[in-house]
N, C-alpha and C positions, 0 to 999 in steps of 0.2 A: 501478645500471641507470640511475639519475638521472645518474654520471658519465659512463657512455659516451654516453647520452643529449645532452650539452653539446657534447662531444669531436664528435659528428658534426655536430651546428648549427655549430661553428666550421668543420668543414671544408666544408659546404655555404655559410655566409653569409662566413665569414672572420672578423676581431676582432671581438668583441663587448663589451661593458661586461656590471657584474654585473647591473643592472636589467634590462636586453634579455637577458640568458641567464635570470633570473627569468623573466621574462611568457612568454617561447618557451617551457619546460621545464616551468611551471605551477607552481613554488619558492618560497617564500616567498624576502624578502630574507636574512634570516638563514642560510637552508638553501644559498643560491645562492651564502653567504659562502665556508660552512663546504666548499662543492665546491669551488668555484675554491683554496681555501687549500691543501685537500689533493692535487688535479693538478698545483696548482705545486710543491708539495714533491715531489711524483711523477718532478717534471721533463716531464711531461706536456703543461703549457700555460707561457707564458709571456707576461709584462708589454709592453705593443709600442706603449704611448701613452697619449695620454685622445684623446677624441673634442673635437671644436671645431664653430666656428660657433653656436655656440648661447649664450645670458645666461647664467650662473650659473657656478659650477663646472662644468669639465670631470670627467665620468666615465673612470674608467680602464679600458684595452681592455682584453682578453685573445687569444689565437690560440692555438693548438696548437704545438708546440715544434716545429718542423720536423725538428729534429736527435735525435727524440728514436729516430727508428727510419728504415732505408735498405730499399728491395727492390729487386730485378734482373729486369727480362728478356729471355729470348735470342729471336731470330724464327733460325731455321736452317734454310735453305734449299740447295742442291747447289753455289753457287758464291760464298756468300757465310754468317757471321752478324754480327748485326746485336744490340745489346748493349746498354741503358740500365742505369741509377741512378738511382731516383728517391726523397725523402724519405715523411716519412711523409705529408705533406700532396699529395702526388700530383705534386711539380712533376720537372719532369726535371731534374738535377742533372749529368750525366754520362752522355755515348754515345761509342761506338764500330764501327767497323765494319771485320768482318774478311775478308779476301778467302781461299776453300776453292777452289784450284784441287786438280784430282785430285791425289788422294795414297793411298799407300797405306793399306788397311785396320787400321784399330786407331790413327787420329791425331783422333779423336773429340772425347776427353776434351784433348788439351791443345790442339783448336781452343779448345772450350769455356772453358778454363781462361784463355787469353790472351784470348780476346773478351771476358770479363767482368775480365778484370784492365786492361786497356783502358780498358771504360767507370768502373770504381774508381776510376784513375787520374785519369780525366779530372772524376771528382768530387770528386777531391781526398782521400778515405776510404780505409779498407782494406778487405780482402779479408773481416777480421774480421767488421767493421760492417754487416755486408750480412746483414739478418736472414733471408730467404726469396728464391729464384730460383724463376720458372718460366719452362721451357725449352719452348717451340711447336716441332714438326717438321711435314714433311708425316706422311701416316698416323699410327700410335697405337701406343703400346706395348702389347702386349698382356698382361691383368693375369695371366694365367696361368703362361706362359711368360717374362714379360719382357723379350721381342722386341720388336724395333717392326719393325712389319705395313702394309701397303702405298705403301712408297714403296722400291724398288727402287733406285730413282736418286738417295737420297743416302746415297754408299760411303761405308765406315765404321763404320753406324753399327747395324751387326745383329749383332753380337757380343752372347747373351747372358750375359754377364758387365757388358756395358758400364756398366747402371746403378747396379752394384756399384762398377766403376771412378770412377765419377763419384763416385758418396755419398760415396767415399774420398777421392777428390781435392779434396772443396768442404766449408769447416768450416758450411754452412747446410742448411736442409731444402732438399731440389730435388722439384718438381715437373714432369711433363710433362705438355703439352697439346697433340692435334691443333690445329694454325697455325688450321686454316677457324674451330673452336670459338674462338678467344680472338678469332679480327675477330666472333664473335658476342655474346662478352662485353663486347669494347668496345663494339659496338652497343646491347646490350641497357644498360648505362649510361650510353654519353656517347656515341651517336647515335641512328641511326632506330627504332631497336627500344626509345627507354627509355617504361618505361608498358603493355609488350605481354609479355603473358604465355604465348603461343604464338604463336612465328614458324619460318620457313624464312628461313638467309641461302644464299645462292647464289652461291657466290665462281670465279672465273675470273682465272687468271694463268696461270701455266706447267700448270697440272693445273685441272681441276675439281673442284671441291667444295661438299658444304652443310655446313650445321651444323644441329642439329635444336632448339629450343627447347618444351619442355614442360610444362604448369605451373608457366613460370618457371624452371626446370632445366634444362641441358644434357641429352639423350639419347646417351650413349654407344654402348650397343650391349655385347653380350657380349665380344667379341672389344675393344672399340674402335674398328670401323670403320662405326658409323653413319655415315650421310653421306658415303661414298664414291660419290658419285655419279657418279662418271667411269667406274667398270664397267658400267654402269646401259648392259643393252639394250633402246634405242629403234627407231623406225622410222625409216626413212631412211639408217640405217648398216649395213652388212655385220655377223654374228653376230659378235663378238670370242671366242674360245675359247679357253683359257689366260690368262684375262688378267692373274691374278698375273706369270707368265712374261713376258707382250709388256706389263705393267704399264699399261693403257690397257682400255678398253671402247667400248663403242656411242656412249654419252651425249660420252666423249670425243671420239672419233673425227666423231663430226656437228658440233657445236660446241666444243670447245676451242682453245686460242691456237692447236697445230701445226696443224691443219684449215683456218685462215681464208687464208691465203694461196695455197693451192689454191682454197676454193673462189671464191676475188676474181679468180685467172685463169680460171676454169670459169666465170663469168658477164660476161668482157670485160675485166678492166681487166689489161691486158696487162703495168703496172709493176709489181705485185704486187711485190713485197721476198722474199726469200728470208730463209734464217739459220738456224743449227744450234737443239737443243734450247732451250739457257743463252737466246738468243735470240728466242723463239716469242713469247714474251710483249710486248717490246713492239714487235716488230713489227707483232704482229696490234691493237695497241692504238694503233696510229697510221691502220692500215686504216679501225681502227669509228671513231676520231674524224674520218677524215679525210669519210669517210660522211655522220656524223651532220651535217655544215656544211651550211647553209641550202644555198652552192653549189654541191653536192654534184652530181657527171655524172650521169648516169642509171644505169650502169651500177655506182658505189659506192653508189646509192639501192636496187637489186637485191638487191646486197650486206648491205646493213643487213638488208633484208627477211629476206633467208634465215638472216642471221643469229641474226633474232628469231626464226624458226618455229625455227628449232632448240635456241635456248635452253627458247622454251617447250615444245617435245616432251618434252624432260625433266622440265620444271617438273610438267606438266598428271600423271605419276606421281607424286612428291611427295604434289600437291597433293591429290589420290584417296585415298591413303593418310591424310594429317595433317588436311586440311583445317584450316590454320594460317589466325588472323588476319593475318597479315601475310608477306609476303616479303621482302624486301632485298636486293638485287642489288650486289656487292661486286666488288673485283678490277679492275685497271687495265684489261682487255681487256673491260668491261661498263662500266664507270661512264665511259669514255673517249669513250661514247656518250651518255651525259647523258640528257637527257628524250625525246628523239625514239626512240631505244633504248629505252626503258622504255617509251614508250607503245607502241611495236610491239608487244613481249612482252606485254605488258596488254593487250591487243586479239585478238592471237594465243589468250592460255591463255585468254579471254572466251570464244574456239572450243572450245578440247581441252576444254577439265576444265570439271565441273556444277558446283562451288563456284566464288565469284570472290573469293579473297583481293587488296588491297591492295598495290600494287609499288611500294617505295620506292627510290629508288638511297639507298646507304650513305651517312652521314655521316661517320664516322672514315675518313679519305681517302690521312693519313698516316703511315705506317710501322703500320698497326692490326694488325697481325700482333700488333709490340711491344708497340703500348699494351696491347692482349688481356693481354699476357704480365705489364705490369705492373701491370693492376685485379686481376689473380688473383692475385697475388702481394703486391699489397697490401692486398689482404682479410684474409688469413690474419694479414698482420703488425699489422694494425689489431686483431683480434679477438685474438690475444696481447698487444699491448704496451696497450691500452688496457683491458684487466683490473685494474682497482687493486684488487682481493683480494688481488690478489698480488703487490703492490708494496709 
């Protein structure tokens, strides 16, 4: 326990002296010395130099050995896979992006290995040095069947044998998690939800989704589908039937990225751009960003008001059921609106919901799915590697 406490302090604070570690852990100087010697012998800490700037002898500083282990994360979408490798301190040491144009079903294993190998090569290590891999995808793998559900738009990922094939192709333990759940994990550890045990994260990019954190833990649901709020029937949108076949539902049709260009044209924005499914998020984000500017024309302001109402309509159902402390708004199509959009959604939600959670814009805005995958992989890696009883 003392060893792990010291390692966690070194991760949090950076290089520390023996005396400082002793004070932070409450250990005596001899015990702290023994602890550091044990961790150094196990290859988990390294001496990094001495402290300076004070009179008298300089103290030896110690840091976590960044090369003690590596973890990897993948962010899978229909048109690309982002991959990254981080050392055990959390620093990204290699990244790679693989374009995935439509290919015959069955290519998922090769895409995963190609993306991972690209990041591993950029990190200057070998695939065998990666301790754990976490893959984030839309939808979720049903724990009962092993099939990917709620993501019919991800070609090649629906074979019941896929997880076994990936396990056979990769030398490290592999975990799978819903992409929006990973964003919530990143926000909980690094962003706007730090210190919050009950919160909802609403995500809007190519699809609308949510992550539910209850009592500090992700709630995934019986089939992994908790948070698939794009399928939620909502006022203001036609009732969508056969939602699995349509891969859409009322909330998605009301406030999803693909609905926003149409909404803009209906409200008098004649030059609202179009685009195919893969471009919806980019088009919608540009519209929202323009509408949130101080000099936005009246039609754009009406558009932002309508979009905020649509988001608040779906959120009202989540808030009524879950009563969260906090709602984190994330994804490019939301964060493009910044504070002007957040304020409008907060005001609308106050009219539609009895409880009044605080709304905040997500703090992890650069590749949040990938960052969440890395954080998940790192947590498990540290648990394994920092267990000095096995060294």
